[in-house]
C-alpha positions in Angstrom: 49.4 171.9 73.5 50.8 174.9 75.9 48.8 173.0 78.9 50.3 169.5 78.1 53.6 171.2 77.9 53.2 172.7 81.1 51.6 169.5 83.1 54.6 167.7 81.9 57.0 170.1 83.0 55.1 169.7 86.3 55.2 166.3 86.4 59.1 166.1 85.7 59.8 168.7 88.1 58.2 166.3 91.0 60.2 163.3 89.6 63.7 164.8 90.0 63.5 164.7 93.7 61.7 161.6 93.9 64.6 159.7 91.8 66.9 161.7 94.2 65.4 160.4 97.0 65.6 157.2 95.6 69.3 157.1 94.6 70.1 158.1 98.2 67.9 155.3 99.7 69.7 152.9 97.2 73.2 154.4 98.3 72.3 154.3 101.9 70.8 150.4 101.2 74.6 149.5 99.9 76.2 151.0 102.8 74.0 148.8 105.3 74.4 145.7 103.0 78.4 146.2 103.8 77.3 144.7 107.1 76.4 141.5 105.2 79.8 141.2 103.5 81.6 141.3 107.0 78.6 139.0 108.5 78.5 136.5 105.8 80.3 133.0 106.1 81.3 133.3 102.1 82.4 136.5 100.6 81.0 135.5 97.6 77.1 135.6 98.7 77.6 139.1 100.1 79.3 140.3 96.8 76.4 139.1 95.4 73.9 141.2 96.7 76.5 144.3 96.8 77.0 143.8 93.0 73.4 143.7 92.3 72.5 146.8 94.1 75.2 149.0 92.8 74.4 147.9 89.1 71.0 148.9 89.9 71.7 152.4 91.0 73.6 152.8 87.8 70.0 152.2 85.9 68.6 154.8 88.1 71.3 156.9 87.5 70.9 156.9 83.9 67.1 157.5 84.3 67.8 160.5 86.1 70.2 162.2 83.2 67.1 161.3 80.9 64.5 162.9 83.2 67.3 166.4 83.8 67.9 166.1 79.8 64.0 166.7 79.4 63.7 169.3 81.7 66.2 171.4 79.9 66.1 170.5 76.6 62.2 169.6 76.5 63.0 166.3 74.5 63.7 162.8 75.4 67.4 161.7 74.3 67.0 158.3 72.8 71.1 158.0 73.7 69.9 158.2 77.4 67.3 155.7 77.1 69.4 153.2 75.5 71.9 153.8 78.1 69.9 153.0 80.8 68.4 150.0 78.7 72.1 148.7 77.6 73.1 148.9 81.5 70.0 147.1 82.6 71.0 144.1 80.5 74.4 144.2 81.3 73.5 143.9 84.7 71.3 141.1 84.3 74.0 139.1 82.2 76.7 139.9 85.1 74.2 138.7 87.6 73.4 135.7 85.7 77.3 135.2 84.9 77.9 135.6 88.8 75.5 133.2 89.9 76.0 130.8 87.1 72.2 130.4 85.8 72.6 131.9 82.2 71.7 129.4 80.0 72.9 129.0 76.1 69.5 130.6 75.0 69.3 133.2 77.2 72.9 134.4 76.7 72.1 134.4 72.8 69.1 136.5 73.8 70.7 139.1 75.7 73.3 139.0 73.3 71.0 139.8 70.5 69.3 142.7 72.6 72.7 144.3 73.2 73.6 144.2 69.5 69.9 145.7 68.7 70.5 148.4 71.4 73.6 149.2 70.4 72.6 149.2 66.9 69.7 152.0 68.1 72.1 154.0 70.0 74.5 154.4 66.9 71.8 155.6 64.5 70.6 157.9 67.2 74.1 159.5 67.7 74.4 159.5 63.9 71.4 161.0 62.8 70.9 163.4 66.0 68.7 166.3 65.7 71.4 168.5 67.4 74.2 167.5 64.4 71.4 168.3 62.0 70.7 171.8 63.5 74.5 172.5 63.8 74.7 171.6 60.0 71.7 173.9 59.3 73.5 176.6 61.4 77.0 175.9 59.5 75.3 175.8 56.3 73.4 179.1 56.9 76.4 180.7 57.9 78.4 180.0 54.9 75.2 181.6 52.7 76.2 185.0 54.1 79.8 185.0 53.2 
């Protein structure tokens, strides 16, 4: 198990700079896409591309938070994973609504997915290992009073 932990830690150490580079490249892409906003005949087409790119950056940011949290605590926090999933689904909804391409069935499916992910996130917060650890410490401290 010791070797596994070292290998995972090494992989995480290499992933952090890669994700930061990807974020910087994404920001550069958004800045370069500003030319399309000014050069486009209709501003709606240019904003469609900008909104998609910016929302994609939010997904990468949520995943980076998850990676960094794993590196500091040595476990994945389900709340960060569900946050990234929620941002991804919301991104798809916003793009579909903006482009007027979502059908009734897809809207229902995505709404159900948001409900399920939201429930998972709520349960992860309510039954967090950190809360149970804090409760144990509080109970342990009261025993010695």
